[in-house]
N, C-alpha and C positions, 0 to 999 in steps of 0.2 A: 668306480662302480660302488653304488650304495648297498650296504648290507647291515644286518643286525649282528652285533658282536657281544657275546657273553664271555667275559674274560675271567679266568680262574687264576688265583695266586696261591703258591705254597712255598714255604721255605723249609729246608731240610738239612740234616747233618749238624755239625758244630756251628757255633756262632761265628760271625765275622762282622767287621764294622762296615756293613754295606746293605744289610737286609732291609732295614727301614727305608733307606734312601732309594733302593731299587724299586720298591713298591711306589714310593712317592713320585719318582720320575716316570715310571711306566704309566701311572694314572694320569699324570700331567700331559704326556704326549698322546695318550688315547683320547683324552678330553679335547685336546687341540685338533685331533683328526675328526672328532665328532663335530666340532664347531666349524671346521673347514668343509664339512659336507662329504668327507671321504668315506664315512660310514653313516648309516641311518639311525641306529639305536645302539645303546651301550649300557652294560651293567658290569659290576665287579663283584666276584665272589671270592672270599678268602677261606681256604681250608686250614682249620686250626691244627697246629702241630704236624704240619707236613702231610706225608702219606698216611699217617694215622688218622688224620681228619677225613681224608677221602674214604678210607676203609670203614670208618665208624660213623660216617655221615654227620660230621661236626663242622659246620661252616657258617659264615654270615655274609650278608651283602653290605658293601660300603654304601652308606646312605648318600644320596646325591647332594645333600646339603653340606657334606664334608669334602666334596671334590675340589672346591676352590681353596680349601685350607689344608690340602694334603701335604703341603711343604712342611707342616709342623712335624711330620715324621722324621725329617732330617735331624732333629734335635734328640732323637731317640737312639740309644744303643740297643743291641740285641735284636730280637725279632718281634715286631708288633703283632704277629699272628701265631707265634709259638713254633718250636722245632721238635723234631724227633729223628731217630735213626731207624728207618724201616727199609728193608730190602724186599721188593715185591716178588722176587723170584725165590725168596727163602720162605717156603710155605710152612715149614715146621716152626720157625720163629714166630710167624704171624699167628699160627694156631696157639702156640704157647702163650703169646701175649694177648690172646682173646680178641684179635682184630677180625678174625674170620672163624667160621665153623669148620669141622672136620671135612665136610663134603664140598667146601668152597676153595677157590684159588684166589690169591690176592689180585692177580691181573684181571680176572673176570669181574670180581666185585668192584674194583676200581673203575673199570670200564663202564659198568652199569651205573655207577654213581655219576660219572661225568656225563654220560648220555642222559640220565634223568635230570641233571642240572642244566642240560643243553649248552654245555661249555664248547665254544668254538676255538678259543685260544687259551692254552695253559702256559702260564709263566712259572717256571721252576727256578728258584733261586737257591743254588747249592753247588756242590763240587762235582767232580766228574761222575761219581756214582749216582747222584741225584738226577743229573741231566741225561745220562745214558738210560737210566730207568724210565724217565719220562718219554724218551724217544721210543723205547720198547713198548710202553703202554699205548702210545699213539698208533704205532704199527699194529698192535693187537686189535685196537678198536677198528682200524681200517680193514684188517683181514677177517676178523670174526663178526663184525657188526655192520660193515659197510659204511661206517661213519668216518668222519675226518676231524681230528683235533690238531690244530697247528700248535707245535710246542716251541716256545722261545725261551731258551735257557739263559740264565744270568750267572756267570761263573764266579762263585763265591769260594774262596779259600785263602787264608792268610799264609799258606805255604807257598803260593805262587808256583804250583807244580803241575799245571795242566797243559798237555800238548793240544794243539799248537798255539796256545794263547800266550801272547807276549806278557801280559800283566793281568792277574786276576783281582777281582774286587776285594778291598779290605786289607790287602797285604801291606801296602804302604802305611796305612793308618796304624795297623798293629805294630809295625816296626817303630813308628813314631811314639806310640804309647809305651812300648817296651823300653825305649830309651828313657822316657820320662820316669818310668818305674825304677830303672836302675840308678837314675840320678840321686834318688833318696837312699836306695838299698846300699849303694857303694859306701855310704858313710858308716855302715855297720863294720867296716874294716877297722874302725877306731875303737870298737867295743871290747876288743880283746887282743892281746899280743899274738902275733903270728896267725892271723885270721885268713882262712881260705873261704872265698865266696864263690859259689857255683851258681851261675845265672842260667837256668834252664829255659830255653825258648821252644815253642812248638815247631814241629817239622819232622814228620815220620821218616820220609825218604829224602827230603830236600832241605838244604841248609840256607835257603834264601832268607828266611825270617831272622835267623841267628846273625847272619852277616849284615843284613840291612839294619838290624837293631843296633849292632855294634858300631856301624858306620854313623848312624844318626846320633847315637850317644856321644861319640867322639866329636862330631861336627857341631851338633846343636847345643851341647852342654859343656863337655870338657874343654873344647877349644875356646869357648867364650868366657871361661872362668879365669880369674887372676889369683895366683897363689903366691904367698910370701916365702919365696924359696930360700932366702938368706937368713931366715929368722930361727930356724930350728923346729918349726911346726912340722908335724908328721903328715898333714894334708898337703900333698904335692901333686903335680901333674902325673908323675909316675905311679904314685900310690893309688890314685883315683882312675887310672887308665885301665883298659882292657889288656890283659896279659896273654890270653890264649883264646882262640876261636876254634871249636871242634865241631865239625859237620860230617854228615854221612858220606859226602862225596870225596873226602880226603882220608887217607889211611892215618890211623892214630897209633903212634909208637909211644905208649904210656911211659916207658922207661926213659926215653929221650926227652919227652916233655917234662917229666918229673925233674930230671937233672937241670933243664933250662929254668923251670919255675922255682926250683930250690934256691937258685942264685938270686932271683928277684925277691923271694921271701926273706933270705938272709940280709939283703941290703935294704929293703924297704918295709919289711914287717908285715906284708900282706900280699895275697895273690887273688886276682879276679879272673875267673874263667867263664866265657860264654859257650854254651854247648846246645846242640839240637837234641830234642828228646829222643830222636831216632838213633843217636850215637850209642853204641854199645848194646843195642837191642838184640842183635844176633847172638852175641856172646852170652847175654843173660838168658835168652830163650834156650840156647843150647845147654847151658848149665842146668836149667830147670828140667829140661827133658831127660837129661842124664840121671837126675835125681828122682825121676818118675813123678814130678810135680805137674799138676794141670796148668797149662798156659792159658790165661784168660783172653778171650777174643770176643769181638762184638758181632752184630748180625751179618756184617760183611766179611767176617773172617780175619779182620785186622787184630793184631795183638793190642790189648787194652793197656796202653802205655802207663797210665796213672797207677795201674795195679802192679806193674812189675818194677816201677821205681828206678829209672836210670840214674837219677840224682844220687840216690843212696849208693848205687853201684860205684859211681865215680868218686864219691866222697870217701868211700872205704879204700878204693884203689890208690887215690892220690894223696890223701891227708898224711898217711904214715910216711910216704916217700919224700914229702917236702917238709916233714916235721911241723905240721900245722897243729897249733894248740887248740884251735876251735874251727869247726867247719859249719858254714851256713849255706843251705840249699834253698834258693828262692826261684819260684816260677812266675814269670810275667804273662804267661799265655792267657789266662782267664781275664786278667786286667786289660790286656791289649785287645783281645777279640770281642769284648763286650762294649767297646767304645762306639760312639757315633762316628760316622765317616768324616775324614778330613777333606780339605779343599781338593787335593789331588784326586782322591777316590771319587768324590762327588762329580768332578769333571769327567772322569772316565765312565762312571755309571750313567751320567746324563747322555753322553755320546752313544753309548751302547743301547740305552733304552730308546732313544730316538730312532736309531736304525732298526731296533728290534720291532717297534710298532710298525714301521714301514714294511719290514719283512713279513710280519704277520698279515697285514692287509693284502700283501702280494701273494699270500698262501705258501710262503717258504719257511719251513722249520729249521732250527739250528741253534747253536749255542753262541751267544754274542761275545765278541772279543776281537782284538787286533790279531789277525791271522799271520803268524810268523812265516808260514810257508808261501805266502803270496807277496809279490813285489810291493814294497812300500808299506807292508803290514796294515792293510785296510781293515777297518772295523766292519764286520759282516757277520751274517748268520753262518757259522762254521758247521759243516756237516757233522752230525752226531757220530757217524762212523769213524771220524778222525779224532774225536775227543777221547783222551786217555789221561789217567793220572800218573804220578811217579816221575814227572819230568825233573831231572836233576838241575842243580845250580851249575852254571858255567863257571868253574873255578878259575878259568883262564881270562875271564873278563877283567879289564883294567881296574874297575872299581873294587873287585874282590882281591886282586893281586896287591893293590895299594893297601888294603886293610891288613892282609896277612903279613906284608912287609912291615907295616907300621907297628904291629904287635910283636914282631920278632920271630915269626914262624917261617920266614924265608931268608 
């Protein structure tokens, strides 16, 4: 069936190594559908800075002369159309940030914008919050204005923590980049005697990125290096290895870990710990609340992790117990999440984008991904009612168990 399609794009939330590639592949497959006669006309509108752009009427059309060169976006990290964290149901926050007036609601103003722009299909590239909000907006337009906007979500999060999606975009690239980051940082272990290096990886509730980064570092870098073990040099396989991996899914006995790591420090002169930023958050928040201190939170009510500083908490807890002379806390999150997507992620994005365009033409909304709840994990438009964040890492998975055993935690 031939039809005119006005496609809208928006990226939202934190960055991930997939935003630019998602737009590139979606444009590619929409143009292919146009050339194949599956649709009659086509336009692409990009909303700048996510939902903020929709609320403030800030957007631009992708010029047709750029369509054939859209693959250039694959070489870009970050978002080529900007990001922001906006919750459409948080009216107070939207008023405070001057996105709406006192007598307006974010859902109604967003609906009016999409209707005015004649958007038929909205591609939301973001995490679970971004995509479920888009579904809510689509339902609002249908119920309040009798219109229909097909929403095709693209699941972006380096935490890989979205139900029931097997693998979210950008997570593999971020782990790869975090491993590259640590390949250099680990050499700081030689800058001072008895050095403690704490490598903080992103992951509020899920330890996937921390574990995947440690695995990629050990496999891609450490395993391939040759060390002069008989020479007396201090750079050895053990000194450059990962000595501990702390994630939210596993209980952390800081006293037992300190005793184990103290032995490594005494023998090899340094300790390297990988930990998820979500580790220790409950303890930190509890302590702040007991002291009557305000707990910083974003528009979604999430604790603002960079402001409560889990790295500082762990460095103070552990350094004294293992008699570290110097502690270095390093975060690879921004380095990893701002990279352009790797080959693995591009392949995943391409498959989801192709199916996403097919789904949109068929009039079916959903969040694209390999559906773990369906036999064979098919890539499909997963119903938004089934999309939820907070999926934990399966710590019993063989690849996770192998790592924990390798670093001495089992």
